[in-house]
LUMLUMBA-892791 format. One record per atom (N, C-alpha, C, O): residue number from 1; residue in one letter; x, y negated, z negated. Coordinates in steps of 0.02 Angstrom, whole numbers. Layout:
// residues N
num	residuo	u	v	w
NUM	A	X	Y	Z;
...
//
This chain:
// residues 98
num	residuo	u	v	w
1	X	1846	-26	1322;
1	X	1791	22	1327;
1	X	1753	9	1391;
1	X	1743	-48	1412;
2	X	1731	62	1422;
2	X	1693	53	1483;
2	X	1618	55	1470;
2	X	1596	68	1414;
3	X	1579	42	1522;
3	X	1506	37	1515;
3	X	1473	103	1497;
3	X	1419	103	1467;
4	X	1502	159	1515;
4	X	1471	224	1501;
4	X	1468	239	1427;
4	X	1427	281	1406;
5	X	1509	207	1387;
5	X	1508	219	1315;
5	X	1448	184	1282;
5	X	1431	200	1225;
6	X	1418	136	1316;
6	X	1364	98	1287;
6	X	1295	117	1314;
6	X	1246	83	1298;
7	X	1289	170	1353;
7	X	1224	186	1381;
7	X	1174	212	1330;
7	X	1114	212	1344;
8	X	1197	235	1272;
8	X	1152	262	1221;
8	X	1134	210	1167;
8	X	1097	227	1121;
9	X	1159	150	1172;
9	X	1146	100	1120;
9	X	1072	83	1115;
9	X	1047	79	1058;
10	X	1034	73	1169;
10	X	962	59	1161;
10	X	924	117	1128;
10	X	880	105	1087;
11	X	942	178	1144;
11	X	910	235	1112;
11	X	927	238	1038;
11	X	884	254	997;
12	X	989	224	1021;
12	X	1010	224	951;
12	X	973	170	911;
12	X	951	183	855;
13	X	967	111	939;
13	X	931	57	905;
13	X	857	75	897;
13	X	828	62	845;
14	X	827	105	948;
14	X	757	125	944;
14	X	747	177	889;
14	X	700	172	850;
15	X	791	226	885;
15	X	786	277	833;
15	X	796	246	763;
15	X	762	265	716;
16	X	842	200	758;
16	X	853	167	693;
16	X	792	127	671;
16	X	773	128	612;
17	X	760	91	718;
17	X	700	53	701;
17	X	642	98	681;
17	X	605	84	634;
18	X	633	153	717;
18	X	580	201	700;
18	X	593	230	631;
18	X	547	234	590;
19	X	654	250	617;
19	X	671	278	552;
19	X	662	227	496;
19	X	637	245	443;
20	X	681	165	508;
20	X	672	113	458;
20	X	598	100	443;
20	X	578	91	386;
21	X	556	100	495;
21	X	484	91	485;
21	X	454	149	447;
21	X	412	139	404;
22	X	476	210	462;
22	X	450	268	426;
22	X	471	267	353;
22	X	431	283	309;
23	X	532	247	340;
23	X	556	244	271;
23	X	518	190	232;
23	X	501	200	174;
24	X	505	133	264;
24	X	468	79	230;
24	X	397	102	213;
24	X	373	89	158;
25	X	364	136	260;
25	X	296	161	247;
25	X	296	213	192;
25	X	253	213	148;
26	X	344	259	194;
26	X	348	312	143;
26	X	363	282	75;
26	X	336	305	24;
27	X	406	232	72;
27	X	421	200	8;
27	X	360	165	-21;
27	X	347	168	-81;
28	X	321	133	22;
28	X	260	100	0;
28	X	211	152	-27;
28	X	180	142	-79;
29	X	202	207	9;
29	X	154	258	-11;
29	X	176	292	-76;
29	X	133	307	-118;
30	X	240	304	-84;
30	X	265	336	-145;
30	X	257	289	-205;
30	X	254	313	-262;
31	X	252	224	-194;
31	X	244	176	-248;
31	X	173	171	-274;
31	X	162	144	-328;
32	X	124	197	-237;
32	X	55	196	-259;
32	X	45	244	-316;
32	X	79	296	-321;
33	X	-2	228	-360;
33	X	-15	273	-416;
33	X	-60	330	-393;
33	X	-114	319	-365;
34	X	-38	391	-405;
34	X	-76	451	-388;
34	X	-94	485	-453;
34	X	-50	512	-487;
35	X	-158	484	-470;
35	X	-178	509	-536;
35	X	-208	579	-536;
35	X	-197	617	-583;
36	X	-245	596	-484;
36	X	-277	662	-484;
36	X	-233	714	-450;
36	X	-185	697	-414;
37	X	-249	777	-462;
37	X	-208	830	-435;
37	X	-213	834	-359;
37	X	-164	852	-326;
38	X	-271	818	-331;
38	X	-277	821	-258;
38	X	-238	765	-225;
38	X	-214	772	-169;
39	X	-231	709	-260;
39	X	-189	655	-234;
39	X	-116	675	-236;
39	X	-78	659	-190;
40	X	-95	710	-288;
40	X	-27	734	-293;
40	X	-12	785	-238;
40	X	42	786	-209;
41	X	-61	828	-224;
41	X	-54	877	-171;
41	X	-47	842	-103;
41	X	-6	862	-62;
42	X	-87	791	-93;
42	X	-82	753	-31;
42	X	-15	718	-24;
42	X	12	714	30;
43	X	10	693	-79;
43	X	76	660	-78;
43	X	131	710	-62;
43	X	178	694	-25;
44	X	126	770	-89;
44	X	175	822	-74;
44	X	172	840	0;
44	X	224	848	32;
45	X	112	848	26;
45	X	104	864	97;
45	X	132	808	141;
45	X	167	820	190;
46	X	116	746	123;
46	X	143	689	160;
46	X	219	688	157;
46	X	252	677	208;
47	X	248	701	98;
47	X	320	699	91;
47	X	354	751	134;
47	X	405	737	166;
48	X	326	811	137;
48	X	356	863	179;
48	X	348	847	253;
48	X	394	858	292;
49	X	290	820	272;
49	X	280	800	342;
49	X	326	743	361;
49	X	355	742	415;
50	X	334	695	315;
50	X	380	640	328;
50	X	451	665	336;
50	X	488	642	379;
51	X	469	713	294;
51	X	537	741	298;
51	X	549	774	365;
51	X	604	769	393;
52	X	499	809	391;
52	X	506	840	458;
52	X	515	787	512;
52	X	558	794	555;
53	X	474	735	510;
53	X	480	682	560;
53	X	546	644	554;
53	X	579	629	604;
54	X	566	629	492;
54	X	629	593	481;
54	X	688	636	504;
54	X	737	609	531;
55	X	684	701	492;
55	X	738	745	515;
55	X	743	746	590;
55	X	798	744	618;
56	X	686	748	624;
56	X	686	747	697;
56	X	716	682	724;
56	X	758	683	769;
57	X	694	626	696;
57	X	719	561	720;
57	X	793	554	706;
57	X	831	530	748;
58	X	815	573	646;
58	X	886	566	631;
58	X	928	615	672;
58	X	985	598	690;
59	X	901	674	688;
59	X	938	720	731;
59	X	946	691	801;
59	X	999	695	830;
60	X	892	661	827;
60	X	896	629	893;
60	X	945	570	891;
60	X	982	558	938;
61	X	944	533	835;
61	X	988	475	829;
61	X	1061	497	827;
61	X	1103	468	861;
62	X	1076	548	789;
62	X	1145	573	786;
62	X	1164	608	851;
62	X	1223	610	869;
63	X	1114	635	887;
63	X	1128	665	952;
63	X	1150	614	1003;
63	X	1188	630	1049;
64	X	1126	552	996;
64	X	1146	500	1044;
64	X	1219	480	1036;
64	X	1249	453	1082;
65	X	1248	493	977;
65	X	1319	477	968;
65	X	1363	539	977;
65	X	1423	536	965;
66	X	1332	595	998;
66	X	1372	653	1014;
66	X	1376	707	961;
66	X	1412	756	971;
67	X	1341	700	906;
67	X	1343	752	854;
67	X	1289	804	868;
67	X	1239	788	901;
68	X	1297	865	845;
68	X	1245	916	854;
68	X	1181	897	817;
68	X	1184	863	765;
69	X	1124	918	843;
69	X	1060	900	812;
69	X	1053	926	741;
69	X	1021	894	700;
70	X	1083	983	726;
70	X	1078	1011	659;
70	X	1107	964	606;
70	X	1087	966	548;
71	X	1153	921	627;
71	X	1183	872	581;
71	X	1130	825	553;
71	X	1131	808	494;
72	X	1083	805	595;
72	X	1029	760	573;
72	X	983	794	524;
72	X	960	763	475;
73	X	968	858	536;
73	X	924	895	490;
73	X	957	904	422;
73	X	925	895	370;
74	X	1021	922	422;
74	X	1057	931	359;
74	X	1064	865	322;
74	X	1053	862	262;
75	X	1083	813	358;
75	X	1092	747	328;
75	X	1027	723	295;
75	X	1028	699	238;
76	X	970	730	330;
76	X	906	708	302;
76	X	887	749	241;
76	X	862	721	192;
77	X	898	814	243;
77	X	883	856	186;
77	X	923	838	124;
77	X	897	838	68;
78	X	986	822	134;
78	X	1029	803	78;
78	X	1006	736	50;
78	X	1000	728	-11;
79	X	994	687	93;
79	X	975	620	71;
79	X	906	621	36;
79	X	897	587	-15;
80	X	858	659	63;
80	X	790	658	35;
80	X	782	703	-26;
80	X	730	701	-59;
81	X	831	744	-40;
81	X	825	792	-95;
81	X	822	760	-164;
81	X	833	700	-171;
82	X	806	801	-214;
82	X	797	774	-281;
82	X	861	749	-314;
82	X	857	713	-364;
83	X	919	767	-289;
83	X	981	747	-321;
83	X	1012	684	-293;
83	X	1058	656	-324;
84	X	989	659	-236;
84	X	1019	599	-207;
84	X	970	540	-215;
84	X	982	495	-254;
85	X	915	540	-177;
85	X	867	485	-182;
85	X	806	502	-223;
85	X	771	457	-247;
86	X	792	566	-231;
86	X	733	585	-269;
86	X	668	579	-231;
86	X	615	580	-261;
87	X	672	571	-165;
87	X	610	566	-125;
87	X	569	629	-134;
87	X	508	625	-142;
88	X	601	686	-131;
88	X	569	749	-148;
88	X	588	765	-220;
88	X	647	769	-237;
89	X	539	775	-262;
89	X	553	789	-333;
89	X	565	864	-342;
89	X	554	904	-297;
90	X	588	881	-401;
90	X	600	952	-418;
90	X	535	992	-412;
90	X	536	1048	-388;
91	X	479	963	-434;
91	X	415	998	-430;
91	X	393	1011	-358;
91	X	359	1060	-345;
92	X	412	967	-312;
92	X	394	976	-242;
92	X	433	1031	-208;
92	X	407	1065	-163;
93	X	496	1041	-228;
93	X	538	1088	-192;
93	X	540	1157	-225;
93	X	565	1204	-195;
94	X	515	1163	-286;
94	X	516	1230	-317;
94	X	459	1271	-288;
94	X	407	1244	-268;
95	X	467	1336	-285;
95	X	415	1379	-258;
95	X	351	1373	-300;
95	X	353	1368	-361;
96	X	294	1373	-266;
96	X	230	1363	-301;
96	X	209	1424	-342;
96	X	166	1418	-385;
97	X	239	1482	-330;
97	X	221	1542	-367;
97	X	254	1548	-435;
97	X	237	1593	-473;
98	X	301	1504	-451;
98	X	337	1511	-515;
98	X	309	1466	-568;
98	X	334	1467	-625;
//
């Protein structure tokens, strides 16, 4: 392998560290007890914001290895959904009007 194949390694490591830090913070926050409805609303807002940031970081990370950016968005949505990790619950993803 030549040197040009390794030029994205520092960017990949940086994205992995950022994503790991974000996941650790989100896991800690999800572990806190949220008793009132406004706290639950704040947790839902945080979860959706976190999902947007995590999608962006994972898209950039997968972009450094040559995959299209949409792969990172799809991958994060599948992983964070209620059927894989449960980070987003069924109540968070259902429409609020129903």
